[in-house]
C-alpha positions in Angstrom: -5.2 11.4 0.1 -3.9 12.5 -3.1 -5.4 11.1 -6.4 -2.2 10.0 -8.6 -3.8 8.5 -11.5 -7.0 7.5 -13.0 -7.7 5.0 -15.7 -10.6 2.9 -16.8 -12.7 3.8 -13.8 -9.9 2.9 -11.5 -8.5 5.7 -9.1 -5.0 5.5 -7.7 -4.1 7.2 -4.3 -1.1 7.5 -2.0 -1.1 8.8 1.7 1.2 11.2 3.2 3.6 9.1 5.8 1.7 6.1 5.2 3.0 2.8 6.9 5.4 0.2 5.3 5.7 -1.5 3.1 5.7 0.7 0.2 2.4 0.8 -1.3 -0.5 2.7 -3.0 -4.3 2.5 -2.9 -6.5 1.2 -5.9 -10.2 1.6 -6.0 -12.8 0.4 -8.7 -16.4 1.2 -7.6 -17.0 -0.1 -4.1 -13.7 -2.4 -4.4 -10.4 -1.4 -2.9 -7.0 -3.0 -2.4 -3.4 -1.7 -1.1 -1.0 -2.7 -4.0 2.8 -3.5 -3.1 4.8 -1.2 -5.2 8.0 -3.4 -4.8 6.3 -6.7 -5.8 3.2 -5.7 -7.6 1.1 -7.6 -5.5 -2.2 -7.2 -3.5 -1.2 -6.6 0.2 -4.8 -6.2 1.5 -8.3 -6.1 -0.2 -9.8 -7.1 -3.6 -10.2 -5.8 -6.9 -12.0 -7.5 -9.9 -9.7 -9.6 -11.8 -9.8 -7.5 -14.9 -9.1 -4.3 -12.9 -6.3 -6.2 -10.9 -4.6 -7.1 -14.1 -4.6 -3.2 -15.2 -3.4 -2.0 -11.9 -0.5 -4.5 -11.5 0.5 -3.7 -15.3 0.3 0.1 -14.3 2.5 -0.7 -11.4 5.0 -2.3 -13.2 5.2 0.4 -15.9 5.5 3.2 -13.4 7.4 1.6 -10.7 10.1 4.2 -10.4 7.6 7.0 -10.2 5.6 5.5 -7.4 8.9 4.8 -5.5 9.7 8.4 -5.9 6.0 9.4 -5.0 6.4 7.3 -1.7 9.7 8.6 -0.9 8.6 12.2 -1.4 5.2 11.3 0.6 7.4 10.1 3.7 9.0 13.3 4.0 5.6 15.2 3.6 6.6 16.2 0.3 4.7 16.5 -3.2 2.9 13.6 -4.6 3.1 13.8 -8.3 0.6 12.7 -10.8 1.5 9.6 -13.0 0.0 9.1 -16.4 -2.7 6.7 -16.9 -2.6 3.2 -18.5 -3.4 3.6 -22.0 
């Protein structure tokens, strides 16, 4: 599972040919969540409140890049790195 971005101890991953809806995986310590790209909401799992707010803000900022990565991953193509939240 390629690492897409990392910021404030949060790691963002995407799988190739993953199931719908369009999403990414966020990890912080032992906490993990699947985040919907389109709606910027948690599909499954849990993150601490502060880290969740950061991940959702990052998702909104990078939505187009995330969608491009998702579409590429569905074709087993390149999953590009995306800049961190600053």
